Structures are given as C-alpha cells and as structure tokens.
N, C-alpha and C positions, 0 to 999 in steps of 0.2 A: 453350383452357382454361388457366386460372390456377391456379397449383398452388404448395405453401410449398416453401422452399429453406432448410435450417438448416444453416449453416454457423459454425465457429468465428470469431468476431470480437473483438477485446477480451477480454473476461474470461468469456465467457458465448456461449450458442449463439444467434444471432440469425436472427430469421425476414425471409425476403425473397420477394416474390411476383415469379415470373418466367414466362414465357410457353414452356411444352414442355420444361423441364428436369427437373421432377419433383421429389421429396422427397429433399435431398441432405444429406450429413455432410461436414465438412472439406472441402467443395468437389469432392465428389464423389458419384458416384450411391451409394444406401443398401447395395446389393449389394456394391459394390466394397469400400466400408468396412468392410462385415461382414466379408468374405473376408479382408481385410489384418487386422483385429483378431483374427479367429479364429487366423490363423498366429502374430500375436506371443503371444496368452493361451495358444497351445499350447507355444510356446518356454518362455514364463515357468512354466508348472505342470510342463514336462517338465526345468526346469532346463537349458535350453539358450539361455536368451537370452543373447546377449553382454553381456559386463561393459563399463563405461563408459558414454558418452554414446550410444553406437550400439546399446544394449539399453536405457536410461535413457529415451531420447527417444520412441520407438516406444511403449512401454508407457504412458509419461506422459500421450501425445497420445491415446490410446485412452479412458484414465481420464477426462480431462479432458473429451472431448466428451461422452462419456455421461454424467457428471455433470452438465455444463454444461446437457445438453438435459432430463434430469430436472429441475434447478433452475429452468428457463425454462418448463417444462411443467405444473409442479406451482403452481398458483392461488396458494394462502397463501404458498409460500416465493416464488413471483415476486414477489407486490405487496409483502410486508412482511418478508421476510428476507434480500433480498439476492440472490434468484435462484441462477443458475449459481455465483457465487463461492462462496458459503457449502456449498453441497453439495459442491462440489471440494475444500476443505477439509476439512470434516467427513465426508464420507464416505471421502476416503482417509484420513484419520486413523484413523477406525473398520475399515478393512482392514487398515490397520498394527497397529493396538492390540489388536484381536482375530485377528490372525495367518491371516486369510482369505488373502493371497497370501503367495507363499514368503519365506522370511526372506532368500534370496540377495536377490531383487528389492528387496525394502525397503532391505538395505544398499545396493544399488547405486545406488538412486535417493536417499538419502541423502547418500550419498559425493560424488554429481553436483551435489547442490545445495549441500553444504557444501563440501567439498574441492576438488571439481570446478568450483565459484565460479560457476554458474550463475545465483544469486541476486543476485551483483555485476555479472555480465555483463548481465542484464538491466534492472537499475536504473541500470547507465551507460549503456547506449542510451536509455533513456526519459529521464532528467535531461538528455543533450545534446541529444537531439533536441526534447524538449519547448520548452527554452531557446532554442535555435536558432530554432524555430518561431513564435516569441512576437514580439510587438510592441515594439520598443526602447523605445519610450517609457512603455509600459505597464510593461514589466519593470523599470525605473527608480522609478517612481512607486509600485508596489506593493511593492518590496523595503523602501522606506524606510517604509511603513506598517505593514509585517508585525508587526515586534515586539511592539507593543502589541496586536496580535491575541492573540497565545502567552501573554503577561502576563496578560490579561483572561480565556483560558481557564483558566491555573492559578489565579488569584486566586479565582474563582467555584468551581472544583471541589475545593479545599482547604478554603474556607470551608464549602461545604455538605457535605463529608465529615466537618470538625470538628463540626459542629452535629449533624448526624442521629447522629454518634457518640456524642455526650452525650445526646441524648436517647432513644437505644435502649438505654443502658448499656455500650454497648462501650468508650466512653471517646473523649474529643475527640483526644487527644495519639494515642492508639493507633490511632485511624482514619485521621488525617492520616499519619503516619509509616509505618504498616505496610500501608496500603491504598492512600489517595489518592495519595501521594508516588510509590510504585512504579508505578502505573497511567500516571502522568503521566510518568515517567522515560524515555522513549526505548527502551522495548522490556525485552528480556531480557539479551543479552550486555552492551550499552551501560548499560543500567538498573538491572534487578534485581540484577546480580553485583556492581557496582562499589558500589551501596548496600548490599547486604550487607555488603560488607565496611568500608564506612564506618559504619554502626550497629555491627556488631559489635565495632568497635574503641570506639566512644563508650559503649556498653552492656556493655562487658565479657564479651562471649557469641562464640559462635562464627559465623561466615559462613554454615554450612550450616544452623543454626536460624533465622537470619534469613530464608535463601531458602525454609524451607518454609513462611515463613509469607507471604513476598511473591510467591512463584510463581503460586499459583492466583489470585492477585488481578492479576496482570498477564494470566494466560490468560483468566479471564473478561471482565476490561476489554477486551480484545482481542476476544473473541467479540461483546460487546455492541457494541463500536465497528464492527464490519463490519455486524451488523443495524441500527445505527442509520445507517450510511451508506446501506443499501437505504432505509430509511424517510426520507430527507431527501432523496433522489432524488424519492420519491413524490409527496413534499409540494412539492417544486419544480414537479412536473408539474400539481399543482392549484394553487400558489398562484405563477404565474407572475412576479410582482413581486420574489419571494424570490431567484428564482433567475437567473444567468447562463449557463445551460447548457453548464458548464464553463470560463467566464470568470470570474476573482475579480475584477476591477477595475470599476466603471462607468466608461465612457469617452464623452466628449463626443461629441455627433452632429454639430459644427459644422467640417465638414472640407471643404476645397476639393475642386473636382470633380478638379483635378490629382492628389490623394494619393490619392482613392478610386481613379482610373483607375492610380495605381502602384500601390497595394495588389492591386486586381483582377488585374494582369499576374504581381504576385509570386506570388500564390496559384495562379495558372492553371500556371506553371511548377513550382511547388512540387508539384502533386496530379499533374504529367503522370510517369510511372513511369519510372525508368531503372536497369536492374539495375546497370550500373557504379557509378552514385552511391550505390546501396546500399552497395556495397564500400566508397567512401570513407569513407561514414557509419559504417560498421562500425570502420574503421581510427580514425577522428577519435574517436570516443565511448571505445574502449578505450585510445586515448593519454590522453586526458583523465581516466581512471580511474587510470593509470598515474602521472601528474603530479600529482593528489591523493595517491596514495601515498606520493610522494617528499615531499613537502610534510610528510606527517604523521610522517614519520621524524625531521624537524627541528623538528617543532611537534606533538608528540605529544598535547598536550592537546585539540587540535582533531581529529575524527575525518576519515579520509580522504575520506568520501562531502563533508563539510562544506567541504573544500578545495576538492572537484571542483565543487561547486556556483558556489563564489564564483570559482574559474577560468572556468567556460564562460559565467557571468553576466559577469564581466568582460570576457573576449573578446568577449562578444555586443553590450554595451553600446561598447564602443570601436570596435566595427564590425572588427577586426581579421582576420574570415574573409570571403571574398567573399559573394555571395547564393548562389552555386552551391554551395559549400562548404556553407553553412548548409542548402541543401536538400537535399544529401548527408545531414546528419545527421538531418533530418526525415524523409526517405523510409526511412531505415533504422527510425528509431523507430516508425514506421507499422506496418513489416513485422514487427518484434518483437512490438508490440502485439496487432496483429491475429492472429497465427499462434502466440506463447508464452506468452500469459497464462496460457491453460488448462492448459498443462504447468506453467508455475510454481506456479500454486495448488495442483495435486496435490502439487509437491514442498512446499510451505508445510505441507500437512497430514500428508504422510508423515515430514519431517524436523522439523518445528517445534512439531508440535500433538500434546500428549500428552493425550489423554481421561481418562485416570486421575487424573491432576493436578487437570483441571477438575471431573472429578465429585467428588472429595475437598472442594472448597471449598464445595460447596453447603450451604447453610443460609439461612434466611430473613433473619437480620439481615447477614450478611455479603453476600448477591445485593443487599441494599438499599444497604450503603454502596459497593458496586461501582457499582451503578446511578447515585446519587446523584454519585458523582466524574465519571462519563460524562456524565452530563446537565448537570453544572456546566461542563465544558470545553466544550460545544455552545453552552448559553447565553451564557457568559464571551465566548468567541469570535466568538457571532454578533452580540452586543450591540456589541462594541468595532468589530467589522469593519464593522458599519452607519454607526458614527460616523466612521470613517476612508475611507469612500466605497467598501468592498466589498459583493459580494452576500451576503447573508444565510448563505443555504445552503452557498455555496463557502467561505465563511470559517469555518462551524460545521465543516465537514469538513475542512479542511487545518489549521486554527488549533487546532480543538478535537479531532476524533476522530484525526487523526494525531498528537497529543500523549498520546492516551489510548490508542493501540494498541501493537502489539507489534514497533516500530522498522519497517524495511527490509519485512518480509515483512508487518506490519501494514498498512503505506502501502500495497501494491499491493493487498492484499484489500479494504480499506475502499475505494479509489478505484475497486476493480471494481466493488464492491456499489452504489456511488453514481454508477456510468458516468462517471467524470471523470479519467479517467487521464492526461488532458493536464495535469492539477494537480499532477503527481509533483514537480517541483522544490520546492513549495510544502510539500509533505507532507515531502519530504525535509530541508527546514529545521526544521520542527517537529522532527521525531523525532532530528536530529543536534544542530543549534545549541541548539534549546530542550531536548533531552535531556541535552547538557552544562552548559546553565543550571540543569537542576534538580539537578544532582549537587552543584555548589557550593552551590544553595539549600539543599540539604537538610542537608549539613554545616555551613554556618553556622549553620541553625536548630537543630540538633539540638544544638550546643554552645552555643546561648543557653538551651536549655529544660532542661538536665542539671542 
C-alpha cells in the first residue's frame, strides 16, 4: 500500500509517497515525533528547557514541523500564501506576541537567532554551498547582468509609489521617501535604521520618529513579498515559459556530448552523500563568513555578507577550490537547507516579526502604497530580467522581492515560499549590495529635494 510521508525538507513539510513506511514527520514515524515533541513542550512549560542551542533547537524544530505541516495541508495557504513558510513565521510571531509560550523560551530563541548567530550561520552555509554548486560559466554571465535587474526594480517601484501617492492624496514625495525607499532599502538593521538617521539629519527631526513611520512599511512590505513569492511559484507552475525552476539565467542547449557527460559525472559525485565532506563544507562556509567580516573591518561601507558573496564568487570563478571541496560546500548547504530551514523560519517569527507593528500600519491608503511598491519591484525586475536573458519568475523573485523584503531574514522567507532556496546568492546581492545602493541613492535624492 502506498502511503504519505511528510518530512521536513527545505522550508516546508513535503509529501513523499513510499512503500510501507507510513505517515512520517521529520523523518520518523508520527508516534515517535509526538513523544519527542511532548518531552520538549513539557520541558518548555515547566521552565526546564535548557538554555542555548541545546534548548532552542528542539523547540524550534517541533514548532517548525507543526507549522509547516499546517501550511502545506491548508489549501488556500498552500496555494496562494507561500505554504509552510508563512505559517512558520506568522504562527511563531503570534505565539511570541500573545505570550502563548513562556517568556524564557522566547528570550532563549531570540538570543539564539541574534546573539547566537544562527541566522548568520544559516546564510553563510547557503551562500557558500549554492555558489559552489553553480555552473561557473553561468555565474559569470548572470553576475554581469544582475545590476540592471536591481535598478529596474527600484525605478519602477519608486515611480509607482510616487504616482499612487500623488493620486491618493498621501503625497508623492512622502510616499517615495517614507514608504517605497524603506521597503526597497535592504531590511531593518541595514536599511530602515540607517535610513532613519539619514532622513532625521536632512529633515531636522529624530531618528525615532522616522523609524515609527518606516518600520510598518518594511514589515508590511516583507509580509507581502513572502506572499508574492508563493504566488510567483504558483504562476511558474502554470506558465512554464516564465520559470527556470530555480535557475536564474537561460542557458543555450548547444553543448558538446563531452561537456554533458562531464557535467553528469560531476552531479553524480555531488549528490553522493558523504558525512566527512559535510564537515569540510561547514568549515569552508564559516571561514568564508569570517573572511567577509575581516574585509568589512577594513572597508565598512560594504556589508560583510556582500564581501562574503564576492569572495566565494571570486574563488569559484578562478577555480581555486578543487571539485571535491566545492562538493563539500554543496553537500553541507543541502543538509542545512533540508533540515534547518523550518528552524530558521520559526526564529524569524520569534525574533524579527512584531505583529503589533504590522497591525498598527493597517489602513487602506497605506496598504495600497506598500502593495504598489512591491508590485513595482516585481514588474521592474521581471521586465529587465527578460531583456538580459533571465527567467521572469526568478528575476522577479531575486531582483524584485528580495529588494522589497526585510534583508537576510526576508530572503530566506521569500525564497522558501517561492521554493527556490538555491537562489540565495542573488537574493543576498539584492539585500546587501542593492541595499547599500539605496542608502547612497536616498541620501543624494533627499539633498536634491530639500
């Protein structure tokens, strides 16, 4: 008898039909998962859950599996709202906002995400492994064409935001500077916070007052970007010509038989799991992250993530690592993506998503301006992406939605909802390099309009 198996893979619970294994959660029979979950939850509510990652991991795994299952099994959410990813984030945020789980557990998970560096650890693994697993020729061609895609997203989103702001009476300048630019600015810490200081100095006001206006825009833009990621994935399923199924750039089909055979051998070796290789991949990924931090110390204008991306890409293009070490990075990336994405999404909901701020911003006019900014990013990135030889769906997601989301956490959530985690390097280029560009642009634009 063929039965369903549900296991955490990527960012959501995925269904797999197999013979004779029964219904499974997180790679184990349901009864075992429930027993372990009850132990974890009992320790949580008794105040006996250990501090640090030894306590954070099991609770976040349990929450991630349950919320992912709900998201994937609820038809409307699964079809239109991003499935398990969005339920993980907002379900966890609700548990935190309404204090449904103990404050000590919330604090521990928040510390694990922020001070413990789990977000950095996750993104470092994905950036290194996904770049090292890419085709070298594709990486070079795509990188050269990516900046125009970002510029297209910014141009259309700001233009639509200003136009609709003028038509609705909100004000074109106010809509662009207080809604559109913060949304496209690279998230909260690297976007809204420095923007608030730039605007406060230019407008002779306090950064706190600027943040109170910008934070709801960033939060709502991030939520809408996650939803749109799921919708674009759905569109790609119906309109195959628009989607590369996770591949950003269209590649010619005229390959020699020897090239195809070589690629097939490389993929076969890449997909042959080796636990020792995973360990090497962990070391390489975290070493690249450390190197990015070193460069950021000497050149602080560029974010350490951006330096890391540039460093990994340079090593890949130059062929400085052997195929074996590239495979190590790729296998570690696959392990992290398939086992820890649900954990990360729960952490995003707990540590980075404030439902009170999102709810406070709800008004018809404000929501319309947020929506046209995000839609403008999708349209601009998609159109320019098509012109430079990218697939429209992938271009809209990376160059558009990953400019409009909340930085690193938003990248994970959007790509998870869109089921395209392998696009993380390009998402990070949007968030980091694109975000840095927005800071420079906003500073100049503000001075020109004063």
